RODO-578759 format. One record per residue: y, x, z of N, C-alpha, C, CB in turn. Coordinates in steps of 0.1 Angstrom, whole numbers, padded with zeros to 4 digits, always signed. Last residue first. Glycine has a CB too. Layout:
YXZYXZYXZYXZ
...
This chain:
-0347+0658-0129-0361+0656-0131-0367+0647-0121-0367+0668-0130
-0316+0639-0138-0323+0649-0130-0339+0647-0132-0319+0648-0115
-0303+0619-0151-0306+0631-0158-0313+0642-0150-0293+0636-0163
-0302+0594-0141-0292+0604-0136-0294+0617-0143-0293+0606-0120
-0321+0574-0152-0307+0573-0156-0298+0586-0151-0300+0560-0151
-0345+0576-0141-0344+0571-0155-0331+0574-0160-0347+0556-0157
-0342+0582-0115-0348+0593-0122-0347+0589-0138-0362+0595-0118
-0330+0558-0106-0321+0570-0106-0328+0581-0115-0319+0575-0091
-0353+0542-0107-0343+0539-0116-0333+0551-0118-0336+0527-0112
-0367+0554-0086-0373+0555-0100-0361+0552-0110-0385+0544-0103
-0352+0549-0065-0354+0564-0068-0358+0564-0083-0365+0570-0059
-0354+0521-0065-0340+0527-0067-0342+0542-0070-0332+0525-0054
-0381+0517-0059-0376+0513-0072-0362+0520-0075-0374+0497-0072
-0381+0526-0033-0389+0534-0042-0383+0530-0056-0403+0531-0040
-0366+0507-0021-0360+0521-0021-0368+0529-0032-0361+0529-0007
-0383+0485-0024-0370+0486-0029-0364+0499-0031-0362+0478-0021
-0407+0490-0010-0407+0490-0024-0392+0491-0031-0414+0476-0028
-0415+0494+0016-0402+0501+0011-0402+0500-0003-0400+0515+0016
-0439+0491+0030-0429+0479+0030-0416+0485+0025-0428+0472+0044
-0454+0499-0001-0450+0489+0009-0449+0495+0022-0459+0477+0008
-0462+0518-0019-0447+0520-0014-0444+0509-0003-0436+0519-0025
-0486+0512-0028-0485+0523-0019-0471+0525-0013-0489+0536-0025
-0481+0495-0050-0486+0489-0036-0485+0499-0026-0502+0483-0037
-0473+0506-0073-0463+0503-0063-0468+0497-0050-0453+0494-0070
-0497+0512-0087-0488+0523-0082-0479+0519-0071-0480+0528-0093
-0506+0486-0091-0514+0495-0084-0506+0507-0079-0526+0500-0094
-0484+0476-0106-0488+0470-0093-0497+0479-0085-0494+0458-0095
-0488+0490-0129-0475+0492-0121-0478+0486-0108-0463+0486-0128
-0513+0481-0138-0511+0495-0135-0499+0497-0126-0509+0504-0148
-0506+0454-0143-0516+0457-0132-0515+0472-0129-0530+0454-0137
-0486+0457-0163-0483+0452-0150-0493+0454-0140-0480+0438-0151
-0492+0489-0178-0493+0474-0178-0488+0469-0165-0507+0470-0180
-0471+0516-0189-0481+0510-0180-0480+0494-0180-0480+0515-0166
-0470+0529-0221-0462+0521-0211-0471+0513-0202-0452+0511-0219
-0489+0559-0220-0485+0546-0226-0476+0539-0216-0497+0537-0229
-0497+0580-0206-0495+0582-0220-0492+0570-0228-0507+0588-0225
-0481+0586-0174-0489+0577-0183-0487+0581-0197-0485+0562-0181
-0468+0602-0155-0475+0608-0166-0485+0599-0174-0483+0618-0160
-0450+0593-0136-0465+0593-0132-0473+0598-0144-0470+0578-0128
-0425+0592-0148-0427+0600-0136-0441+0602-0132-0420+0593-0124
-0428+0578-0171-0424+0592-0172-0428+0599-0160-0409+0593-0174
-0437+0553-0162-0445+0559-0173-0441+0575-0172-0443+0552-0188
-0417+0546-0146-0430+0549-0139-0437+0557-0149-0439+0535-0134
-0397+0542-0164-0394+0552-0154-0408+0557-0147-0383+0547-0143
-0407+0520-0178-0405+0533-0185-0404+0544-0175-0393+0533-0194
-0407+0502-0158-0420+0505-0163-0419+0519-0171-0425+0495-0173
-0379+0499-0155-0388+0504-0144-0401+0509-0149-0389+0494-0134
-0372+0489-0180-0367+0501-0176-0376+0508-0165-0353+0500-0172
-0385+0463-0178-0389+0472-0188-0385+0487-0184-0383+0468-0201
-0399+0444-0153-0387+0452-0156-0390+0463-0166-0379+0457-0144
-0420+0430-0143-0415+0427-0157-0404+0435-0161-0411+0414-0158
-0409+0428-0110-0420+0426-0119-0414+0424-0133-0429+0414-0114
-0394+0448-0089-0389+0440-0101-0401+0439-0111-0376+0447-0107
-0401+0442-0054-0404+0450-0066-0401+0441-0079-0420+0454-0066
-0388+0447-0022-0388+0440-0035-0392+0448-0047-0375+0434-0038
-0383+0453+0007-0396+0453-0001-0397+0444-0012-0407+0451+0008
-0357+0450+0018-0364+0462+0017-0376+0463+0008-0367+0467+0029
-0328+0433+0005-0341+0432+0011-0349+0445+0008-0349+0420+0006
-0301+0427-0002-0306+0440+0003-0319+0440+0010-0297+0446+0013
-0290+0404-0012-0295+0404+0002-0300+0417+0007-0306+0395+0004
-0280+0411-0037-0273+0403-0028-0277+0404-0014-0273+0390-0033
-0300+0428-0049-0285+0431-0050-0278+0424-0039-0280+0426-0064
-0327+0420-0042-0322+0433-0041-0307+0435-0039-0327+0440-0054
-0326+0393-0047-0331+0398-0034-0326+0412-0032-0346+0397-0032
-0318+0393-0074-0310+0387-0063-0313+0392-0049-0311+0371-0064
-0341+0404-0084-0329+0410-0085-0319+0406-0076-0325+0409-0098
-0358+0381-0079-0360+0394-0072-0348+0403-0073-0373+0402-0077
-0347+0363-0097-0348+0360-0082-0350+0373-0075-0360+0349-0079
-0351+0375-0122-0338+0372-0117-0337+0370-0102-0332+0360-0124
-0379+0377-0122-0370+0389-0123-0357+0387-0118-0369+0395-0137
-0388+0351-0120-0390+0359-0109-0382+0372-0110-0405+0363-0108
-0360+0331-0135-0375+0335-0133-0376+0345-0122-0380+0341-0147
-0340+0306-0145-0342+0316-0134-0357+0319-0132-0336+0312-0121
-0340+0285-0163-0336+0298-0168-0336+0309-0156-0322+0296-0173
-0337+0259-0139-0341+0263-0153-0332+0275-0158-0338+0251-0162
-0345+0266-0106-0334+0263-0115-0338+0267-0128-0322+0270-0112
-0366+0272-0091-0366+0259-0094-0354+0255-0104-0365+0250-0082
-0362+0299-0084-0369+0296-0096-0370+0281-0100-0382+0302-0094
-0348+0296-0060-0340+0300-0072-0349+0297-0085-0336+0314-0071
-0369+0289-0043-0357+0281-0044-0349+0284-0057-0348+0283-0031
-0388+0309-0045-0391+0296-0047-0379+0287-0051-0399+0291-0036
-0372+0331-0037-0379+0331-0050-0382+0317-0054-0392+0340-0050
-0366+0325-0010-0355+0327-0020-0362+0326-0034-0348+0340-0017
-0392+0323+0001-0384+0311+0001-0372+0312-0010-0378+0309+0015
-0400+0350-0001-0407+0340-0008-0399+0327-0009-0421+0337-0002
-0381+0362+0017-0381+0365+0003-0389+0355-0005-0388+0378+0002
-0368+0336+0038-0376+0347+0035-0375+0350+0021-0391+0343+0039
-0332+0326+0044-0345+0324+0038-0354+0337+0037-0343+0319+0023
-0307+0332+0051-0316+0329+0062-0330+0327+0057-0311+0317+0069
-0293+0336+0028-0295+0348+0036-0305+0345+0047-0282+0353+0042
-0292+0311+0018-0300+0320+0011-0304+0332+0019-0293+0324-0001
-0274+0299+0035-0287+0294+0034-0297+0303+0028-0288+0281+0027
-0251+0314+0030-0257+0314+0044-0271+0310+0043-0249+0304+0054
-0245+0308+0004-0246+0322+0008-0255+0322+0021-0232+0329+0010
-0263+0280-0009-0251+0286-0002-0255+0301+0003-0247+0277+0011
-0275+0251-0024-0274+0265-0023-0262+0270-0017-0275+0272-0036
-0268+0224-0021-0283+0228-0021-0284+0243-0020-0290+0223-0035
-0242+0218-0021-0247+0224-0009-0262+0227-0010-0245+0216+0003
-0228+0212-0044-0234+0200-0037-0241+0205-0024-0244+0191-0046
-0221+0238-0054-0211+0228-0050-0216+0217-0041-0204+0222-0064
-0245+0250-0058-0235+0255-0048-0226+0245-0044-0228+0268-0052
-0256+0233-0078-0263+0235-0065-0254+0241-0055-0274+0244-0067
-0237+0237-0098-0239+0225-0093-0245+0225-0079-0246+0216-0102
-0242+0265-0104-0229+0261-0098-0230+0247-0092-0216+0261-0109
-0268+0263-0117-0266+0270-0102-0253+0266-0096-0267+0286-0103
-0261+0249-0139-0270+0244-0130-0269+0251-0116-0285+0245-0134
-0243+0268-0150-0237+0254-0147-0248+0248-0137-0236+0245-0161
-0261+0288-0156-0250+0291-0147-0245+0277-0142-0239+0299-0154
-0278+0276-0175-0283+0281-0162-0273+0283-0151-0292+0293-0165
-0260+0271-0196-0266+0260-0190-0272+0264-0176-0277+0255-0199
-0255+0298-0202-0245+0289-0198-0250+0278-0191-0237+0284-0209
-0279+0306-0212-0275+0311-0200-0264+0304-0194-0272+0325-0203
-0280+0289-0235-0291+0288-0225-0286+0294-0212-0303+0294-0229
-0259+0299-0250-0258+0286-0246-0268+0283-0234-0261+0277-0257
-0250+0333-0237-0258+0324-0247-0256+0309-0242-0274+0328-0248
-0220+0348-0230-0232+0342-0225-0238+0333-0237-0230+0333-0212
-0195+0358-0238-0208+0365-0242-0221+0359-0238-0207+0379-0237
-0173+0344-0235-0174+0356-0227-0186+0365-0230-0174+0353-0212
-0175+0323-0251-0165+0332-0255-0167+0346-0247-0152+0326-0253
-0194+0309-0234-0199+0314-0248-0189+0324-0252-0200+0302-0259
-0177+0302-0214-0189+0311-0211-0193+0316-0224-0201+0304-0203
-0159+0286-0226-0154+0298-0219-0166+0308-0217-0148+0294-0206
-0173+0264-0234-0170+0274-0244-0165+0287-0238-0160+0269-0253
-0173+0247-0212-0185+0256-0214-0183+0267-0225-0198+0247-0218
-0143+0246-0195-0149+0243-0208-0161+0252-0210-0140+0244-0219
-0145+0245-0159-0141+0252-0172-0148+0246-0184-0144+0266-0171
-0156+0234-0138-0143+0227-0142-0140+0233-0156-0131+0230-0132
-0177+0251-0131-0180+0237-0135-0167+0230-0142-0185+0230-0122
-0162+0273-0122-0171+0274-0134-0174+0260-0139-0184+0281-0131
-0150+0263-0100-0141+0268-0112-0150+0268-0124-0135+0281-0109
-0171+0259-0084-0163+0248-0088-0154+0251-0100-0156+0244-0077
-0182+0286-0080-0189+0274-0087-0180+0263-0091-0200+0269-0076
-0155+0308-0090-0163+0301-0080-0171+0290-0087-0154+0295-0070
-0155+0336-0113-0153+0322-0110-0160+0317-0097-0156+0313-0122
-0142+0368-0106-0153+0360-0109-0150+0346-0106-0165+0364-0102
-0108+0376-0117-0118+0374-0107-0130+0367-0112-0114+0368-0096
-0089+0375-0137-0093+0388-0132-0103+0388-0121-0081+0395-0127
-0086+0349-0144-0075+0356-0138-0079+0369-0131-0069+0347-0127
-0109+0342-0160-0107+0336-0147-0097+0343-0138-0120+0334-0139
-0111+0358-0182-0109+0343-0184-0106+0335-0171-0121+0338-0191
-0118+0382-0171-0105+0381-0178-0101+0367-0180-0104+0389-0191
-0143+0377-0163-0133+0379-0152-0119+0376-0160-0135+0394-0145
-0157+0377-0187-0156+0364-0179-0145+0365-0169-0170+0361-0171
-0154+0404-0195-0149+0393-0204-0147+0380-0195-0159+0390-0216
-0169+0415-0175-0156+0419-0177-0148+0408-0185-0155+0432-0183
-0195+0406-0180-0188+0403-0167-0173+0405-0168-0193+0411-0156
-0199+0417-0205-0198+0403-0204-0191+0399-0191-0212+0396-0206
-0199+0444-0198-0189+0439-0207-0188+0424-0206-0192+0444-0221
-0221+0446-0182-0208+0448-0176-0197+0443-0186-0207+0464-0173
-0241+0439-0202-0239+0431-0190-0225+0433-0184-0248+0434-0180
-0240+0462-0218-0236+0448-0223-0233+0440-0212-0248+0442-0231
-0246+0483-0200-0232+0483-0207-0229+0469-0211-0231+0493-0219
-0272+0475-0193-0263+0477-0183-0249+0475-0189-0265+0489-0176
-0288+0453-0218-0285+0466-0212-0273+0464-0202-0281+0477-0223
-0307+0423-0214-0296+0431-0219-0295+0444-0211-0283+0423-0218
-0324+0404-0202-0327+0410-0216-0316+0418-0222-0331+0399-0226
-0300+0393-0180-0313+0389-0186-0315+0395-0200-0316+0374-0186
-0275+0397-0171-0283+0409-0175-0296+0406-0181-0284+0417-0163
-0265+0372-0165-0259+0379-0176-0268+0390-0181-0246+0386-0172
-0281+0366-0142-0283+0359-0155-0276+0366-0166-0278+0345-0154
-0268+0386-0125-0283+0386-0129-0285+0379-0141-0291+0380-0118
-0241+0377-0124-0245+0391-0129-0259+0392-0133-0242+0401-0118
-0245+0352-0113-0239+0353-0125-0243+0367-0132-0224+0351-0124
-0256+0360-0088-0265+0353-0098-0258+0353-0111-0267+0338-0093
-0234+0372-0077-0246+0380-0080-0255+0374-0089-0253+0383-0067
-0218+0351-0074-0213+0361-0084-0225+0370-0086-0200+0368-0079
-0232+0336-0055-0229+0331-0067-0226+0341-0078-0218+0321-0066
-0230+0355-0032-0243+0351-0038-0241+0345-0053-0249+0340-0030
-0205+0378-0042-0211+0370-0033-0224+0364-0039-0200+0359-0029
-0195+0411-0051-0202+0399-0055-0208+0392-0042-0214+0402-0066
-0168+0432-0062-0176+0427-0051-0182+0413-0054-0167+0426-0038
-0175+0445-0095-0166+0439-0086-0174+0434-0074-0158+0427-0094
-0192+0477-0098-0191+0463-0100-0180+0457-0092-0203+0456-0097
-0195+0503-0090-0189+0501-0104-0187+0487-0107-0197+0508-0115
-0209+0501-0067-0195+0503-0065-0188+0502-0079-0193+0517-0059
-0235+0499-0074-0229+0486-0072-0214+0489-0071-0235+0479-0059
-0246+0524-0073-0243+0519-0086-0234+0506-0085-0255+0517-0094
-0252+0529-0045-0240+0534-0051-0236+0528-0065-0241+0549-0053
-0275+0521-0033-0266+0511-0037-0253+0516-0043-0264+0501-0025
-0288+0545-0026-0294+0536-0034-0286+0525-0041-0303+0530-0028
-0278+0576-0026-0273+0564-0020-0278+0553-0030-0256+0564-0020
-0290+0608-0017-0292+0597-0025-0287+0584-0019-0306+0595-0029
-0290+0635-0010-0279+0626-0005-0279+0614-0013-0266+0632-0005
-0313+0648-0022-0312+0647-0008-0301+0638-0002-0310+0661-0002
-0330+0646-0046-0319+0638-0044-0316+0637-0029-0320+0624-0050
-0354+0658-0048-0344+0663-0058-0331+0656-0056-0349+0660-0071
-0370+0645-0029-0365+0659-0026-0355+0664-0036-0376+0669-0026
-0376+0623-0045-0367+0621-0032-0361+0635-0029-0376+0616-0019
-0391+0630-0065-0379+0625-0068-0369+0624-0056-0381+0611-0074
-0413+0641-0050-0406+0650-0058-0392+0644-0062-0414+0655-0070
-0422+0618-0037-0417+0628-0029-0409+0638-0037-0428+0634-0023
-0432+0603-0058-0420+0599-0053-0414+0610-0044-0421+0587-0047
-0456+0618-0060-0447+0618-0071-0433+0613-0067-0452+0609-0082
-0469+0615-0035-0463+0628-0038-0453+0628-0050-0473+0638-0040
-0466+0590-0013-0466+0591-0027-0461+0606-0031-0458+0579-0034
-0463+0589+0015-0472+0579+0008-0475+0583-0006-0466+0565+0009
-0445+0606+0022-0458+0609+0027-0468+0600+0019-0458+0606+0044
-0422+0596+0010-0426+0610+0007-0439+0612+0012-0417+0620+0014
-0420+0571+0022-0424+0571+0008-0428+0586+0004-0412+0566+0000
-0413+0578+0049-0426+0571+0046-0430+0571+0032-0426+0555+0050
-0388+0590+0044-0400+0598+0049-0413+0591+0046-0399+0601+0063
-0373+0567+0036-0374+0579+0027-0387+0588+0030-0362+0587+0029
-0375+0552+0059-0381+0547+0047-0383+0558+0037-0372+0537+0041
-0360+0569+0076-0374+0565+0079-0382+0559+0067-0373+0554+0091
-0335+0572+0064-0344+0584+0066-0358+0580+0069-0338+0593+0078
-0321+0552+0038-0326+0552+0051-0337+0563+0054-0332+0538+0055
-0298+0567+0017-0311+0562+0019-0315+0562+0033-0320+0569+0010
-0263+0563+0025-0274+0573+0022-0287+0565+0025-0272+0587+0030
-0243+0535+0016-0250+0544+0026-0260+0552+0020-0256+0536+0038
-0214+0528-0001-0229+0528+0000-0234+0538+0008-0234+0529-0013
-0184+0518+0015-0191+0527+0007-0207+0526+0009-0186+0541+0011
-0180+0482+0019-0181+0496+0024-0187+0505+0013-0190+0496+0038
-0157+0458+0005-0170+0465+0004-0169+0479+0010-0175+0467-0011
-0137+0437+0026-0138+0447+0015-0151+0454+0015-0127+0458+0015
-0148+0405+0036-0143+0418+0038-0145+0427+0026-0150+0423+0050
-0137+0372+0024-0148+0384+0023-0143+0396+0025-0155+0385+0010
-0118+0354+0022-0123+0357+0035-0134+0368+0035-0128+0345+0042
-0111+0352-0003-0100+0359+0005-0107+0362+0018-0087+0350+0007
-0143+0360-0019-0132+0351-0016-0123+0359-0007-0136+0338-0010
-0162+0374-0041-0155+0378-0029-0142+0370-0028-0153+0392-0030
-0161+0353-0066-0167+0366-0062-0157+0373-0052-0169+0375-0074
-0158+0320-0053-0152+0331-0061-0158+0344-0056-0137+0331-0060
-0179+0291-0054-0171+0300-0046-0166+0312-0055-0179+0305-0034
-0264+0408-0092-0265+0403-0085-0258+0391-0085-0265+0409-0079
-0330+0501-0125-0327+0489-0121-0324+0485-0123-0325+0484-0118
-0305+0497-0147-0308+0504-0135-0320+0499-0127-0295+0505-0126
-0320+0486-0177-0312+0487-0167-0315+0496-0156-0310+0474-0163
-0330+0472-0204-0325+0485-0201-0316+0486-0189-0317+0490-0213
-0346+0447-0192-0345+0453-0204-0342+0468-0201-0335+0446-0214
-0324+0432-0168-0338+0431-0175-0337+0437-0188-0342+0416-0177
-0309+0450-0143-0306+0442-0155-0320+0443-0163-0294+0448-0163
-0295+0453-0112-0308+0453-0119-0307+0444-0132-0319+0447-0110
């Protein structure tokens, strides 16, 4: 999930991390709930019978919690292609892998600038890395938290807002009921699918999305697909 124009996340996948499995087809119970709750979504769902909501992640390197946050910070206000290019440049500077928190802290800050991160984003990544190194953040601790706790914990870090924290919930933790507040691409997808004659406001988007609870994450995935896959 990348803010602006997007699809809609220690070393990125350490030696102990198992290889990524192929993305699963959308949960049938959640899919049927959304079909019955929203006729607009029903059309999008019926057009994609074998939809795999996390398939887009197969184009990324495997990401642990810290790697996902690097990806999310890189994607703030940038397109998918720009974000992927930055991640590629970063990996090149760390031997073809994502840096661990300790490796990022040990590196010259100019390495992040040369990879395409702004000075502000570089400061955010260093602040995150410090929290992983000193134990305030970890994959295990974040996985145990509720959605609200994850949002509160991550937004304490300068440069991390709700969009980034909720993107982490979607990408890293695969939480089922997450909505990307403020996401421009998602608002455009809603405008097109629901026939708004203007870019919907946050209040209008909230009114539309309330009917998707408790499966807002899957609804968001279908809407991103409708924006990018060329199908009606």
